[in-house]
C-alpha positions in Angstrom: 0.0 0.0 0.0 1.4 3.4 -1.0 2.4 5.8 1.8 0.3 8.9 2.1 2.5 11.9 1.3 2.6 15.7 1.3 4.4 17.6 -1.4 5.9 21.1 -0.6 6.8 23.1 -3.6 9.6 25.7 -3.5 9.3 28.5 -6.1 11.6 31.2 -7.4 10.9 34.9 -7.4 8.5 34.5 -10.4 6.5 31.7 -8.9 8.1 28.9 -10.9 8.6 25.6 -9.0 12.4 24.8 -8.9 12.3 21.9 -6.4 10.0 20.1 -4.1 10.1 18.2 -0.8 7.9 15.1 -0.4 7.1 13.9 3.1 6.0 10.3 3.5 3.6 10.2 6.5 3.8 6.6 7.5 7.6 6.3 7.5 8.1 9.9 8.6 10.8 10.3 5.9 11.2 12.8 3.1 13.0 13.3 -0.2 13.8 16.2 -2.5 13.3 16.5 -6.3 14.4 19.3 -8.5 13.2 20.1 -12.0 15.3 20.5 -15.1 13.7 21.0 -18.5 10.4 19.7 -17.0 12.0 16.5 -15.7 12.0 15.6 -12.0 15.5 14.7 -10.7 15.9 13.1 -7.3 18.1 15.1 -4.9 19.3 18.7 -4.8 22.7 18.4 -6.6 23.2 21.5 -8.8 19.9 23.0 -7.7 19.5 26.5 -6.4 18.1 26.7 -2.8 15.4 29.2 -1.9 13.1 30.0 1.0 9.7 28.4 1.2 6.9 30.5 -0.3 9.6 32.9 -1.7 7.2 35.1 -3.8 5.0 35.8 -0.8 8.1 36.4 1.4 9.3 39.1 -1.0 5.9 40.7 -1.1 5.8 40.7 2.7 9.2 42.3 2.9 8.1 45.1 0.6 5.0 45.7 2.8 6.9 45.5 6.1 4.8 42.5 7.3 6.4 40.4 10.0 7.8 37.2 8.6 7.7 34.1 10.9 10.8 31.9 10.3 9.9 28.4 11.4 11.4 24.9 11.3 9.5 23.0 8.6 6.9 23.5 5.9 4.1 22.1 8.1 4.5 25.0 10.5 4.7 27.6 7.7 1.5 26.2 6.2 -0.2 26.2 9.7 0.5 30.0 10.1 -0.5 30.6 6.4 -3.9 29.2 7.2 -4.1 31.8 10.0 -3.3 34.6 7.4 0.2 35.0 8.9 3.3 35.1 6.6 5.7 32.3 7.4 8.7 30.6 5.7 11.3 28.0 6.3 14.5 26.7 4.7 15.0 23.4 3.0 17.8 22.3 5.4 17.4 22.5 9.2 21.0 23.6 10.0 21.8 24.9 6.5 21.5 28.6 6.0 23.2 30.0 2.9 24.1 33.7 2.8 21.5 34.1 0.0 18.7 33.5 2.5 20.1 36.3 4.7 20.3 38.6 1.7 16.6 37.8 0.8 15.6 38.9 4.3 17.9 41.9 4.7 14.9 44.4 4.7 12.6 42.1 6.6 11.0 42.1 10.1 12.0 38.5 11.0 10.4 36.6 13.9 12.0 33.2 14.8 9.8 30.4 16.1 11.8 27.3 17.0 11.1 23.6 17.8 11.8 22.9 21.5 14.4 20.2 21.0 18.1 19.8 20.7 18.2 20.5 17.0 15.6 23.2 17.3 17.7 25.1 19.8 20.8 24.7 17.5 18.8 26.1 14.6 17.6 29.0 16.7 21.1 30.0 17.7 22.3 29.6 14.1 19.6 31.8 12.7 20.3 34.5 15.4 24.0 34.4 14.5 23.3 34.7 10.8 20.6 37.3 10.9 21.5 39.6 13.8 22.6 42.9 12.4 21.8 41.7 8.8 18.1 42.1 8.8 15.9 45.1 9.4 14.5 43.7 12.7 14.9 40.4 14.5 12.9 38.9 17.3 12.7 35.4 18.9 9.5 34.1 20.5 9.7 31.5 23.3 6.3 29.8 23.2 5.1 29.1 26.7 4.1 25.6 27.8 6.2 23.6 25.3 8.0 20.8 27.1 11.6 20.2 26.0 12.4 16.9 24.3 15.8 15.7 22.9 14.2 14.8 19.6 10.9 15.5 17.8 10.3 18.5 20.0 7.0 20.4 20.1 6.5 23.3 17.7 4.1 26.2 16.9 1.6 23.8 15.3 1.5 21.7 18.5 1.2 24.9 20.5 -1.8 26.1 18.5 -3.3 22.6 18.5 -3.4 22.5 22.4 -5.8 25.5 22.4 -3.6 28.5 22.0 -4.7 31.1 19.4 -3.5 33.4 16.7 -4.4 36.3 19.0 -2.1 34.9 21.7 0.7 34.5 19.3 0.4 38.1 18.1 0.3 39.2 21.7 3.6 37.4 22.3 5.0 39.0 19.1 4.0 42.5 20.4 5.7 41.8 23.7 8.9 40.3 22.2 12.0 42.5 22.4 14.4 43.0 19.6 17.1 40.3 19.6 20.6 41.5 20.3 24.0 40.0 21.1 24.3 42.7 23.7 26.9 40.8 25.8 27.7 37.8 23.6 31.3 37.0 22.8 32.5 33.9 21.1 29.1 32.3 21.3 28.6 32.9 25.0 25.9 35.2 26.5 26.0 37.3 29.6 23.1 39.1 31.2 22.6 41.9 33.6 20.7 41.4 36.9 17.6 43.0 35.5 17.7 40.8 32.4 18.1 37.7 34.6 15.1 38.7 36.7 13.0 39.1 33.5 13.8 35.6 32.2 10.9 33.2 32.4 13.0 30.3 33.8 11.4 26.9 34.7 11.1 26.2 38.4 13.8 23.8 39.7 11.7 21.0 41.1 12.8 17.9 43.1 13.2 14.4 41.7 14.0 13.1 45.2 13.6 15.3 48.2 15.7 16.8 49.7 18.9 16.2 47.7 18.2 15.5 44.0 16.7 18.3 42.1 15.8 18.4 38.4 19.0 19.2 36.5 20.9 17.9 39.6 24.3 16.3 39.6 25.0 13.9 42.5 27.8 11.5 43.5 27.3 8.4 45.5 30.5 7.0 47.0 31.4 3.8 48.9 34.1 1.2 49.2 33.5 -2.1 47.5 30.9 -4.3 49.1 29.3 -1.6 51.3 26.1 -1.2 49.3 26.5 1.3 46.5 24.3 -0.5 44.0 21.6 -1.3 46.7 21.4 2.4 47.4 21.6 3.5 43.7 18.8 1.1 42.7 16.7 2.2 45.6 17.1 5.9 44.6 16.5 5.2 40.9 13.4 3.0 41.4 11.9 5.5 43.9 12.1 8.2 41.3 10.7 6.0 38.6 7.7 5.0 40.7 7.2 8.3 42.6 7.5 6.6 45.9 9.5 6.8 49.2 12.9 5.3 50.0 14.5 5.6 53.5 14.1 9.3 54.5 13.6 10.5 50.9 10.5 11.1 48.8 9.9 11.5 45.1 7.0 13.9 44.5 6.1 12.3 41.2 7.3 9.5 38.9 10.0 10.4 36.4 11.8 8.4 33.8 15.1 6.8 34.7 17.9 5.3 32.6 20.1 3.1 34.7 23.5 2.3 33.1 25.1 -0.6 34.9 28.8 -1.3 34.1 29.6 -4.6 35.9 26.6 -6.4 37.5 25.7 -9.8 36.2 22.2 -9.7 34.7 20.9 -12.4 37.0 22.0 -10.5 40.1 20.6 -7.3 38.8 17.3 -9.1 38.2 17.3 -10.4 41.8 18.1 -7.0 43.3 15.5 -5.2 41.3 12.8 -7.7 42.2 13.8 -7.1 45.9 13.6 -3.3 45.3 10.2 -3.5 43.6 8.8 -5.7 46.4 9.9 -3.2 49.1 8.5 -0.1 47.3 5.2 1.4 48.5 4.3 2.2 44.8 4.9 0.3 41.6 6.4 1.8 38.4 4.7 2.3 35.1 6.2 0.4 32.2 8.9 2.4 30.5 9.8 4.5 33.5 12.8 2.4 34.5 15.2 1.6 31.6 18.2 -0.7 32.3 21.4 -0.9 30.2 23.5 -3.7 31.6 26.5 -5.6 30.2 25.1 -9.2 30.0 22.3 -8.0 27.7 24.8 -6.6 25.1 26.5 -8.3 22.1 29.6 -6.0 22.6 31.3 -4.2 25.5 29.5 -1.4 27.3 30.3 2.0 25.9 33.4 3.9 27.3 31.8 7.1 28.4 35.2 8.8 28.6 35.2 8.9 24.8 32.9 10.9 22.4 31.9 7.7 20.7 30.9 6.1 24.0 28.8 9.1 25.0 27.2 9.2 21.6 26.2 5.6 21.9 24.0 6.5 24.9 22.1 9.2 22.9 19.3 6.9 21.5 18.4 6.0 25.1 18.3 9.5 26.5 15.2 10.9 24.9 12.5 11.7 27.5 14.8 10.6 30.4 14.8 12.7 33.6 17.6 10.9 35.5 20.6 9.0 34.3 22.4 6.7 36.7 26.0 5.8 36.0 27.0 2.7 38.0 29.9 3.1 38.1 32.6 5.6 37.1 35.4 3.1 37.1 33.6 0.6 34.7 32.0 3.1 32.4 34.7 5.8 32.2 37.6 3.5 31.3 39.9 5.8 29.3 42.4 8.2 31.0 43.7 8.3 34.5 41.3 8.2 37.4 43.7 10.5 39.4 44.1 13.2 36.8 41.7 16.1 36.7 42.2 16.5 32.9 40.8 13.0 32.3 37.5 14.0 34.0 37.1 17.2 31.9 35.2 15.7 29.0 33.0 13.7 31.4 32.2 17.0 33.3 31.3 18.7 30.1 29.0 15.9 29.2 27.3 16.0 32.6 26.8 19.8 32.3 25.4 19.3 28.8 22.9 16.8 30.2 22.0 19.3 32.8 21.4 22.0 30.2 19.1 19.5 28.5 17.0 19.2 31.6 18.4 15.9 32.9 19.8 14.9 36.3 22.8 12.5 36.7 23.6 10.2 39.6 27.2 9.0 39.5 28.2 6.0 41.5 31.9 5.7 42.4 34.3 3.7 44.5 35.9 5.1 47.6 39.6 5.0 48.4 41.3 3.8 51.5 40.3 7.0 53.4 36.6 6.3 52.7 36.3 9.3 50.4 35.9 9.2 46.6 38.8 7.7 44.7 40.8 9.8 42.2 40.6 13.5 41.4 38.5 15.8 43.7 37.7 17.8 40.6 34.6 15.6 40.2 33.0 17.3 43.2 33.3 20.9 41.8 30.0 20.9 39.8 28.0 18.5 42.1 24.9 19.5 44.1 25.5 16.6 46.6 28.0 14.0 47.5 26.7 11.0 49.5 29.2 8.8 51.4 28.3 5.2 52.5 30.5 3.8 55.2 30.4 0.8 57.4 29.7 1.5 61.0 32.6 1.1 63.5 31.1 -2.1 64.9 30.2 -3.6 61.5 30.5 -7.3 61.0 30.6 -9.0 57.6 27.7 -11.3 58.4 25.4 -8.2 58.8 25.4 -7.7 55.0 24.4 -4.2 53.8 24.7 -2.1 57.0 26.2 1.3 56.7 26.1 5.0 57.6 24.7 7.5 55.1 26.5 10.9 55.2 26.2 13.9 53.1 29.7 15.1 52.4 28.4 17.9 50.3 24.9 19.4 50.4 24.5 22.5 48.2 20.9 23.5 48.6 19.7 21.9 51.9 20.8 21.7 55.5 19.6 20.9 59.0 17.9 17.6 59.7 17.6 16.9 56.0 21.4 16.8 55.8 22.0 14.8 58.9 23.6 11.4 58.8 21.8 8.2 59.5 22.4 4.4 59.5 20.6 1.8 57.4 20.5 -2.0 57.5 19.0 -4.2 54.9 17.2 -7.1 56.7 15.4 -10.2 55.7 12.5 -11.5 57.9 10.1 -14.2 56.9 11.4 -14.1 53.3 10.7 -10.4 53.1 13.2 -7.6 52.8 13.1 -4.3 54.5 15.4 -1.3 55.3 15.9 -0.5 59.0 17.0 3.1 59.8 18.5 4.7 62.9 20.7 7.6 63.7 24.4 6.8 63.4 26.5 7.3 66.5 28.3 10.4 65.4 25.0 12.1 64.4 23.6 11.4 67.8 26.7 13.0 69.4 26.5 16.0 67.1 22.8 16.5 68.1 23.6 16.2 71.8 26.5 18.6 71.6 24.3 21.1 69.7 21.5 20.8 72.2 23.9 21.3 75.2 25.7 24.2 73.5 22.3 25.9 72.7 21.3 25.6 76.3 24.4 27.5 77.4 26.5 24.7 78.7 30.3 25.3 78.7 32.8 23.0 77.1 34.1 21.6 80.4 30.5 20.8 81.4 29.9 19.0 78.1 33.2 17.1 78.5 32.1 15.7 81.8 28.5 14.9 80.7 29.4 13.1 77.4 32.8 11.8 78.4 34.5 13.6 75.4 37.6 15.6 75.0 37.7 19.3 74.3 39.0 18.6 70.8 36.2 16.1 70.1 33.6 18.7 71.3 35.0 21.4 69.1 35.0 19.1 66.1 31.4 18.0 66.7 30.4 21.7 67.3 31.8 22.6 63.8 29.8 19.8 62.2 26.6 20.9 64.0 27.1 24.4 62.6 27.8 23.0 59.1 24.6 21.0 59.3 22.6 24.0 60.4 21.5 22.6 63.7 23.5 25.1 65.7 24.0 28.8 65.1 27.6 30.1 65.2 28.1 33.1 67.5 31.2 35.3 67.1 
């Protein structure tokens, strides 16, 4: 059965069709044909490229009518049906100088698709057109959710109930575009400009430590319980449930990239996690990429090729879990900060795209993260898992949970606690309690707040002056005691 198709004709200044773009609806593909001596030739080799609806664009320029520059013929036709003048170019990220020359006397308004390519096209058009057209404005359509691919556009925006009148109101409110403080592709803003930006609210994926666009590091020595904890965090976010002291306000999509766990053990642990959860996930909210399911080695995320290999799995994902750094960032030296630079840029790019990342990493002999400390520079939080002083191997997963870095929260939310994974009557559960140090910190804070002197606290808690001073500093850092000069 033949695919349904739509043919978009591109005409020269005199209205003569010089090439066409045919879109096949079922396969969502398209092809070009150009015409020579009345014969259709597949492709664009040797064919002049022009803007869509060029004769009407030229008429609009002469009459000083705003020209909407969109991504795709469908959007141009949508606006044309509303008696608005719109055009597009045959290539998404191809903008010949001839197009700029065509629009040099035009009032241009850019409407972009809200996805990775759409943002690249918007920036390209601004770079090419700024200072080279009569007027340039960019409209950010409110309410369009960002997607990595196949982002929403002006047609979608109008389909959801918005109107021509609302679009024209946005046009009237739009300020002229300028590179005011842009140098080398970077943009700076004043305080007032920052306050005027309509920025999305930074919500929480997992309260209190993992926000949207958050970067978190989970660290522990081998065998402490990193994967237990990472799977618990990931599944809680995928199901919108509660884990330990933490709560996910709503379910979000998670990609869990495992670098070393046998598939059978991952299956066993996930079954355990699901059984312990107070809510169940919707299908498709927890995506697992694990070595035993592959026909080739897991990607090396320290390389551009490795990071590119993850791209097909990232669309629509809110949280990416990397378990763990040693297995999945194999190139370079773990101790050299330069080796982490590309990984850091990748994490920041994911954050710019609206995603959060949870890195899982091994601890060194000192119990802190292994390798360069540069990893912590951009992080919102660092979580340390450490066996308790009285830990015994037969206890399994029993460890203290400590926030070594807590950028946007403090007080009780940032306090340490102890967890123990227990099995009773063939059922698993997490048992929580305050760890010994946290209890001492709280006691010292309470006694200090009540006006007790150091020698009095020494006697009551059987601690040294040095120990009390250390615990006092930690109490202040956690926000449970106010420092007085």
